[in-house]
BAFI-3210 file (N, C-alpha, C; in Angstrom, 3 decimals, decimal comma, padded with zeros to 6 digits):
// residues 156
n [1|2|3|4|5|6|7|8|9|10|11|12|13|14|15|16|17|18|19|20|21|22|23|24|25|26|27|28|29|30|31|32|33|34|35|36|37|38|39|40|41|42|43|44|45|46|47|48|49|50|51|52|53|54|55|56|57|58|59|60|61|62|63|64|65|66|67|68|69|70|71|72|73|74|75|76|77|78|79|80|81|82|83|84|85|86|87|88|89|90|91|92|93|94|95|96|97|98|99|100|101|102|103|104|105|106|107|108|109|110|111|112|113|114|115|116|117|118|119|120|121|122|123|124|125|126|127|128|129|130|131|132|133|134|135|136|137|138|139|140|141|142|143|144|145|146|147|148|149|150|151|152|153|154|155|156]
n.u [-068,075|-066,951|-065,641|-063,682|-062,156|-061,226|-059,743|-057,813|-056,520|-055,481|-053,720|-051,946|-050,850|-049,495|-047,574|-046,083|-045,144|-043,744|-041,722|-040,231|-039,485|-036,967|-035,225|-033,978|-030,990|-028,595|-027,129|-023,985|-021,090|-019,236|-019,505|-017,058|-015,059|-014,000|-010,501|-010,012|-011,922|-013,073|-011,297|-011,211|-011,677|-009,986|-009,770|-009,733|-008,435|-009,366|-007,252|-004,979|-002,219|-001,874|000,099|000,502|000,743|000,010|000,129|-000,215|000,323|-000,912|-003,628|-006,419|-006,238|-007,553|-007,797|-009,517|-010,956|-012,371|-014,124|-015,210|-017,474|-018,299|-019,315|-020,950|-019,601|-016,918|-015,491|-012,212|-010,237|-007,076|-004,670|-001,443|000,760|003,508|006,408|005,375|005,921|006,693|004,292|001,304|-000,509|-002,816|-004,821|-007,383|-009,618|-012,345|-015,139|-017,591|-020,641|-021,481|-023,350|-024,672|-025,040|-022,166|-020,339|-018,224|-015,501|-012,178|-009,633|-006,258|-003,992|-001,315|000,179|-000,370|-001,390|-004,356|-007,222|-010,006|-012,952|-015,799|-019,043|-020,223|-022,282|-022,820|-021,893|-020,975|-018,278|-016,819|-013,636|-012,139|-009,150|-007,805|-005,968|-004,701|-002,756|000,814|002,982|002,685|003,335|001,601|000,395|-002,139|-004,574|-007,315|-009,645|-011,995|-013,446|-015,062|-018,366|-018,426|-015,749|-012,418|-010,940|-008,457|-008,626|-008,738|-006,724|-004,182]
n.v [062,034|061,633|059,297|060,148|061,883|060,054|058,358|060,196|060,717|058,189|057,759|059,890|059,146|056,776|057,804|059,501|057,671|055,928|057,609|058,081|055,655|054,286|056,152|056,353|056,732|054,763|055,231|055,387|053,280|052,794|049,982|047,503|046,432|043,251|042,293|041,338|042,479|044,150|047,048|048,671|048,816|047,989|049,261|047,253|046,981|045,465|043,015|044,148|043,482|042,846|043,111|041,710|041,239|038,886|038,989|037,444|036,131|035,199|035,186|035,470|037,256|039,701|040,793|042,982|043,486|045,498|045,007|046,313|045,288|045,632|044,319|041,267|037,970|035,569|035,566|035,517|034,739|034,871|033,727|033,716|032,342|033,354|031,891|030,576|031,779|030,691|029,057|027,622|027,686|028,247|029,658|031,571|032,391|034,366|034,974|037,327|038,959|042,343|042,618|040,216|036,567|034,322|033,536|031,852|030,031|029,212|027,244|027,226|025,009|024,279|026,208|026,139|027,489|029,499|029,377|030,731|030,499|031,971|032,571|035,856|038,774|042,247|044,132|045,009|043,525|041,722|040,680|038,572|038,048|035,899|035,014|032,662|032,458|032,617|034,085|035,338|036,181|037,449|037,365|038,821|038,637|039,729|039,022|039,494|037,664|037,919|036,501|033,174|033,190|031,831|029,560|030,506|033,194|036,638|038,536|040,300]
n.w [119,450|121,985|121,407|119,513|121,107|122,972|121,232|120,306|122,742|123,348|121,169|121,582|124,053|123,319|121,542|123,260|125,219|123,528|122,567|124,829|125,806|125,410|126,412|128,859|130,590|132,029|135,235|136,929|137,170|134,158|131,901|132,046|129,445|128,157|127,823|125,254|123,665|120,694|119,871|117,785|114,233|111,371|108,069|105,198|102,091|099,021|097,621|098,688|100,480|103,986|106,858|110,050|113,650|116,047|119,372|122,085|124,830|127,234|126,845|124,544|121,428|119,207|115,859|113,938|110,755|108,187|105,218|102,262|099,917|096,602|094,427|093,392|093,908|094,333|097,398|098,646|101,336|102,474|104,675|105,782|108,008|110,071|111,695|114,746|118,088|121,343|123,554|122,257|119,353|118,121|115,725|114,311|111,662|110,777|108,729|108,164|107,412|108,182|111,067|110,650|110,550|110,909|108,001|107,262|108,729|109,717|111,265|112,311|113,564|113,654|112,420|109,721|106,513|106,055|104,082|102,955|101,097|099,767|098,460|097,864|098,298|097,377|100,136|103,535|105,051|107,775|108,797|110,978|112,614|114,782|117,642|120,014|122,734|122,719|120,171|116,930|113,556|110,673|107,268|105,416|102,889|100,999|098,485|095,782|093,320|090,164|089,452|088,075|087,379|086,905|089,360|090,237|089,891|090,937|092,839|091,035]
ca.u [-067,204|-066,196|-064,758|-062,542|-061,312|-060,572|-058,750|-056,724|-055,785|-054,733|-052,612|-050,983|-050,164|-048,583|-046,463|-045,260|-044,457|-042,801|-040,576|-039,416|-039,255|-035,538|-034,443|-033,315|-029,552|-028,221|-026,062|-023,057|-019,821|-019,369|-019,224|-015,682|-014,980|-012,876|-009,287|-010,018|-013,005|-012,500|-011,122|-011,327|-011,706|-009,173|-010,278|-008,877|-008,747|-009,232|-005,966|-003,889|-001,747|-001,703|000,925|000,154|001,324|-000,826|001,022|-001,137|000,846|-001,753|-005,046|-006,614|-006,275|-008,349|-007,595|-010,729|-010,812|-013,603|-013,954|-016,395|-017,608|-019,196|-019,854|-021,059|-018,540|-016,360|-014,477|-011,139|-009,481|-005,862|-003,831|-000,212|001,345|004,935|006,707|004,887|006,870|006,071|003,269|000,026|-000,427|-004,177|-005,175|-008,685|-010,100|-013,801|-015,717|-018,954|-021,205|-021,768|-024,656|-025,292|-024,325|-020,871|-020,382|-017,208|-014,365|-011,187|-008,666|-004,930|-003,416|000,129|000,784|-000,686|-002,121|-005,822|-007,749|-011,469|-013,622|-017,246|-019,806|-020,667|-023,058|-022,351|-022,190|-019,803|-017,890|-015,772|-012,717|-011,503|-007,963|-007,796|-004,930|-004,757|-001,456|001,981|003,166|002,834|003,104|000,755|000,105|-003,554|-005,025|-008,706|-009,990|-013,315|-013,422|-016,413|-019,004|-018,003|-014,322|-011,630|-010,607|-007,256|-008,867|-008,734|-005,692|-003,163]
ca.v [063,038|060,979|058,330|060,846|062,361|058,846|057,951|061,175|060,510|056,941|057,989|060,776|058,356|055,873|058,603|059,968|056,514|055,440|058,517|058,076|054,284|053,961|057,363|056,309|056,477|054,253|055,950|054,505|052,962|052,204|048,554|047,178|045,478|042,316|042,710|040,944|043,152|044,974|048,471|049,365|047,938|048,590|049,049|046,406|047,104|044,228|042,729|044,881|042,661|043,462|042,329|041,961|040,371|038,525|038,774|037,234|034,958|034,705|035,309|035,547|038,611|039,813|041,882|043,104|044,205|045,779|044,885|046,748|044,546|046,390|043,465|039,879|037,098|034,671|036,190|034,631|035,273|034,073|034,091|032,929|032,595|033,218|030,898|030,991|031,777|030,378|028,016|027,971|028,004|028,306|030,875|031,404|033,462|034,342|035,872|037,612|040,244|043,209|042,429|038,975|035,376|033,942|032,808|030,811|030,175|028,137|027,276|026,675|024,532|024,080|027,233|025,964|028,630|029,477|029,823|030,698|030,933|032,005|033,464|037,048|039,818|043,556|044,364|045,279|042,285|041,772|039,557|038,501|037,214|035,692|034,113|032,297|032,035|032,757|035,244|034,935|037,203|036,933|038,142|038,643|039,215|039,425|039,369|039,063|037,366|037,975|035,181|032,333|033,363|030,641|029,492|031,273|034,625|037,453|039,579|040,068]
ca.w [120,045|123,053|120,754|118,916|122,208|123,488|120,233|120,351|123,991|123,231|120,235|122,253|125,067|122,625|121,021|124,381|125,792|122,526|122,458|126,040|126,261|125,447|126,664|130,143|130,556|133,357|135,931|137,619|136,537|132,824|131,813|131,658|128,355|128,300|127,124|123,849|122,942|119,631|120,182|116,516|113,083|110,313|106,714|104,394|100,668|098,274|096,979|099,330|101,597|105,302|107,768|111,442|114,667|117,187|120,505|123,201|125,531|128,328|126,528|123,092|120,911|117,993|114,907|113,124|109,493|107,459|103,774|101,517|098,664|095,732|093,365|093,829|093,434|095,327|098,247|099,094|102,461|102,603|105,807|105,878|109,324|110,291|112,721|116,065|119,201|122,622|123,550|121,657|117,933|117,619|115,006|113,667|110,794|110,657|107,723|108,600|107,005|109,318|111,669|110,191|111,034|110,340|106,737|107,220|109,632|109,680|112,353|112,057|114,820|113,574|111,586|108,311|105,953|106,050|102,790|102,994|099,862|099,975|097,579|098,590|097,634|097,833|101,549|104,363|105,701|108,787|108,856|112,288|112,760|116,230|118,119|121,428|123,233|121,855|119,285|115,531|112,538|109,594|106,063|105,098|101,617|100,682|097,104|095,299|091,889|089,605|089,301|086,952|087,090|087,294|090,779|090,569|089,638|092,148|092,785|089,981]
c.u [-066,323|-065,206|-063,527|-061,603|-060,531|-059,474|-057,553|-055,871|-054,924|-053,524|-051,547|-050,178|-049,142|-047,364|-045,534|-044,478|-043,415|-041,570|-039,678|-039,028|-037,773|-034,667|-033,731|-031,835|-029,141|-027,068|-025,162|-021,810|-020,036|-018,980|-017,787|-015,726|-013,840|-011,687|-009,312|-011,168|-012,406|-012,441|-011,274|-011,331|-010,971|-009,799|-009,242|-009,330|-008,509|-007,868|-004,789|-003,413|-001,561|-000,851|000,548|000,857|000,281|000,120|000,154|-000,714|-000,119|-003,244|-005,207|-006,607|-006,929|-007,907|-008,801|-010,431|-012,178|-013,296|-015,266|-016,410|-018,676|-019,818|-019,988|-019,901|-018,095|-015,260|-013,479|-010,349|-008,294|-005,022|-002,643|000,468|002,852|005,166|006,217|005,987|006,116|005,018|002,003|000,176|-001,811|-004,462|-006,478|-008,990|-011,598|-014,218|-017,181|-019,435|-021,579|-023,194|-025,378|-024,488|-023,011|-021,084|-019,425|-016,144|-013,457|-010,197|-007,362|-004,329|-001,899|000,816|000,514|-001,494|-003,636|-006,287|-009,266|-011,994|-015,123|-017,892|-020,347|-021,486|-022,494|-022,823|-020,896|-019,514|-016,825|-014,936|-012,027|-010,315|-007,736|-006,715|-005,094|-003,399|-000,344|001,976|003,349|002,594|002,221|000,699|-001,324|-003,863|-006,463|-008,978|-011,410|-013,207|-014,855|-017,028|-018,503|-016,550|-013,580|-011,244|-009,397|-007,412|-008,899|-007,734|-004,667|-001,833]
c.v [062,412|059,978|059,014|061,402|061,183|058,379|058,887|060,963|059,253|057,099|058,865|060,016|057,420|056,628|059,037|058,802|055,983|056,313|058,460|056,679|053,956|055,152|057,345|055,971|055,986|055,054|054,948|054,285|052,390|050,725|048,359|046,133|044,504|042,779|042,405|041,562|044,047|046,437|049,324|048,346|048,654|048,289|048,258|046,529|045,775|044,171|043,498|044,085|043,484|042,525|042,712|040,977|040,152|038,181|038,662|036,001|034,372|034,737|035,267|037,010|038,601|041,001|041,866|043,935|044,359|045,739|045,298|046,029|045,240|045,551|042,040|039,064|036,152|035,403|035,122|035,360|034,340|034,614|033,139|033,336|032,474|032,169|031,388|030,884|031,469|029,293|028,531|028,380|028,162|029,673|030,607|032,624|033,268|035,368|036,047|038,935|041,045|042,988|041,157|037,779|035,118|033,161|031,626|031,099|028,972|028,353|026,634|026,290|024,504|025,096|027,080|027,170|028,412|030,060|029,632|031,211|030,868|032,972|034,626|037,947|041,160|043,830|044,782|044,003|042,562|040,507|039,644|037,562|037,118|034,694|033,846|031,753|032,251|034,026|034,710|036,139|036,583|037,917|037,794|039,340|038,769|039,883|038,919|038,896|037,421|036,578|034,485|032,553|032,086|030,721|030,341|032,765|035,368|038,561|039,259|039,659]
c.w [121,134|122,457|120,154|119,981|122,787|122,537|120,252|121,598|123,922|122,304|120,873|123,292|124,425|122,110|122,153|124,982|124,822|122,430|123,679|126,491|126,403|125,810|128,010|129,964|131,937|133,934|136,613|136,794|135,136|132,847|131,354|130,551|128,598|127,470|125,641|123,061|121,864|120,034|118,922|115,394|111,951|108,954|105,921|102,949|099,974|097,587|097,565|100,548|102,871|106,142|109,193|112,352|115,753|118,322|121,750|123,996|126,570|128,025|125,010|122,671|119,531|117,157|113,975|111,884|108,846|105,966|103,118|100,175|097,819|094,627|093,899|093,267|094,523|096,093|098,672|100,171|102,668|103,756|105,841|107,177|109,298|111,361|114,079|117,112|120,480|122,476|122,886|120,217|117,327|117,002|114,268|112,812|110,615|109,610|108,057|108,018|108,259|109,806|111,271|110,695|110,293|109,049|106,734|108,262|109,486|110,809|111,887|113,411|114,817|112,671|110,109|107,807|106,023|104,723|102,798|101,657|100,097|098,988|098,406|097,668|098,074|099,268|102,239|105,147|106,748|108,678|110,212|112,201|114,263|116,608|119,595|121,839|122,222|121,020|117,875|114,640|111,458|108,440|105,666|103,784|101,399|099,253|096,818|093,790|091,375|089,503|088,031|086,548|087,478|088,768|091,165|090,295|090,979|091,999|091,713|090,591]
res [m|i|r|s|v|w|s|f|s|l|v|s|l|v|v|v|v|g|c|t|w|n|s|m|v|p|r|g|r|p|i|d|l|p|e|n|a|p|r|g|i|a|r|l|n|l|c|e|p|v|q|g|v|l|d|c|p|d|h|q|c|n|h|w|y|r|v|d|v|l|q|p|g|q|m|r|v|q|l|v|l|g|d|p|e|g|k|g|r|l|t|r|v|v|l|r|p|l|g|k|p|i|l|s|q|q|v|s|n|l|g|e|p|i|d|i|r|h|e|v|e|p|d|v|y|r|v|l|v|q|g|a|g|g|r|r|s|y|d|l|v|v|s|v|a|p|p|d|a|p|d|d|a|g|c|p]
***
């Protein structure tokens, strides 16, 4: 009898503590995010070109895209840069599944195109287009070719 009362008390204590453990909300000023923190993520459809402009003369700027992949295959991320203006030509593209480590990244120092190819499984992926210094326009296309497809397969 004492053992069952003790067990019940211990289980009740664990449930109460577990339910309230993360319930504290800190008071005070909200945390200031850095200027380059993502403010939103745009949905990017496969094979649908997107045009953008990275305009970040004094800092880095980030454009985030979400890509939903429904079939396994080889993902291809192609970024073609326009002529950069001002100082700084560093542009980086990162491919990463949501909540997982980076799969691939490439950097362009002199405005050369970026072409990332990586095998993927069905999941939600993020593509980051990041620029540091200067202004540059870009065209971005993402495609997924079925497994065992030729290298030039992807978007029509």
